[in-house]
N, C-alpha and C positions, 0 to 999 in steps of 0.2 A: 956399104951398111949404114942406115940413116942414123942419127944421134935419136937420143929419146927427145929430145925439146923439136929436132925438126919432125918426127911422126905426131907430137904433138899438136904442132901448129899446123898441121895439114887437116885436124879435125874443125868443122864448121864452126860446130860449137865452142869450140877453144878461140877463132877467130872473131865470133858474135860478142862473145862474155867478156874478154880479158881485151882492156882498152889502156886503159895507162892509172892505176892503181896508186894515191899517196900514202897508202896504209893507217887513215883515218879512226877502221875499227866500226866503223856504223854497221858494216854486214855483220861483223860478230855479236854487235849489241842487242841487235834484232833476232839474230837467228835463233829460234826454237831448240835446235839441235846443240848449241853452243849453250846453251842454260844448263841441260842434262848431261852433256858428254864431254868428252876432252876434243870435240869438234871445234876449228878456229879458223875459219874461213880467210880473213884477215890474214894470220899466217903463210895458208896454204897459197892465197896470192902474192905475198912475199916471195916466198921459195920460187916459185913459178918466174917471177920477173928476175929472179937473179940469176937463171938460168944455169945454175951449179948442177951440172950431170949427176955429181954423186947424191947430191941431196933430193933431185928428183926421184932419182931409182928409191933412196929410203923411203919419199912419200909414197911413190906406187906399191910397197912391201907392207906398207903401215894400214892400221884398222882405220886413220882418221878420215880418209877419204869415202869411206863406206858408212859416216854417221850421218850425212846429209841427207833432209827428207824429202828434197826436192821442191821444197814449197813456195820458192821464188820469193821467198820476205827480203832477200839481199836486194834483189832487182828491183823493186819499188824504192828504194832508199838510198841508195849509190850515187854521189854527189857528181862520180866522174863516169857515171854509164855501165859499170862493170855489172858482170852477173856472175859471181862467184858459182853458183850454181850449175851454170853453165860450163864451166871450168872442171868440175868436178865431174860433170857427166865425161866431159872427154880424157879426163886421167883415170875415170873407172873402167871405159874401154880399152885406153891404154895399157894399164893395167893386166887385163883380160889377156887382151894381144900377145903381150910380151910374156904371159905365165906369173907375173910378181902376184898376182891375187891369191895363190897359195900359201903366200909367205905370212900373211896375218888370220888371224882367228875371223875376221867379219868379211874377208875378202873370201874365203873357204865356202861361207855360205853361201854363195853365188850359185854353186851346184844344186844344194837344196830349194833356191828358188828356181834356178834352170829344171828342175826334174817334177817341179808343182805346178805353177804359174805358165812355165814355157812350155813343158810338155802337154798340159793341160789344153792350152789354146791351140795347139795342133791338133790334138786327137778329139776335142769335142767342140772346139770354137769357141768354149767359153774359160776366161781366166780362173775362176773358181768354179765347179763340179759338186753337186751335191753328192754323187756317188763315191767321190775322192775324200771329202770332210768327212773322216773316220773320227771316232773318239778315241781310238787309240793313240793317233798321232796327233790330234787336238783335245787333249782332254776336258780343257777349258769351256769347250762349247756345252759339256753339263749335260745334265740326265733328260733336259726336255728335248736336247739336240739329238742323243739317241735315240729316245723314242720316234721322233719325226725320222729319222731313218729307218729304222727299224717297221715303218707304217709310211712311207713315202710315198708306194702305189696308190692307197686309197687317200692318203692326205694331199696328192697332188690331184686326184682325178677330183674330190671335193671342191678343190681350189680354182678349180677350171683351168688347169694349165695343160700344156701338151707335152707333158714328160714323157718322153722316150717314143714320142709319136713325129711320124712325117708329116707334119702340117702346121701352119702358123699358129705362132702362141707362144708363150712362156715355156721356158727348158724344153724348146722343139730338138729333136735331132736335127743338127746341123747337116747341109745335104752333102753329098762326096763332092760334088764340085765346088762349092763354097770351101772347103778345108783344103782341097787342090789348089783353090785359088789363094788361099792365106800361107800355104808351104810355097807358091812362086813368089809371094812377098817378101817371106824371108830368106827364099834363094838368094833375090835380087838386092835387098837392102843389106846384105848380110847377118841376118841374123842366126841364119843356118848356120854359116862360118864362127858366128861367135857362141854358139852354142857348142859344136863340135870343140872349139877350143878349152871350152871350160871342161868338158868330158875328159879332154887329153891328159892336160894339166893336173885336174883333181884324180886321173888316174896314177899318175905319179906323183903325187902326195900319200895315196892312200897306200902305194907299195913303199913307200918309204915310212910309211907308219902302221904298217906290217897288218894292214887292214883290208878285209874283203872288198873289192869293186867288182859291179856285175854293171847293174841297173836298177831303175825304180829306189828303193827304199832298203839299199843293200847295208850290210854292216857300216861304210865310210859316210854313207848317208845319214844313217841314225844318229853317228858320232857328231856329226855335224848336228842337226837338229836339236837332238837333246844334250848334248854336253858342250 
């Protein structure tokens, strides 16, 4: 069984992003997420360089690796050519692969993201789709959005979109062939396997928390999203 570090080192993002950190802290100084949260890219790269398995496991179970916004500001300033963001991406992938993500509040939210953005891509061909952005889940959208959804057929027609139509244009139906191609891409690149792991480990956590777990916006999903 490979160690956590051996698994991490196989990730091309780690290979590209981790060169020789001298702990100068420039990445943390430029990082927008570090300004508003407990995220500290300098500290994370230091832990990775120390090659302490216990410390790495703790990191994979923490909220900290989920704070990065992946803006790549760190890449532009590092004097040694490191890209902490790439290392974070590799850490997040490993956290999901090992199931450690369910041990942190921010990590558990991967299920909420998977069941919205992820599933919508495969179902509709869109990351964000008007039919799924309801005011119950997203109250911040406000009354104008509520009215738009209630009248979307007529509004979309007046705007000249191809909403729910099988022709070229905005919000058109994605063809079955294209959706099948998307699914094949997810299968070949590991996306499908990643989604399956998120569901599998999330189900274990839901049982531990005694919350109903099925699909869609179930009790566990609502707990993650709202609480």
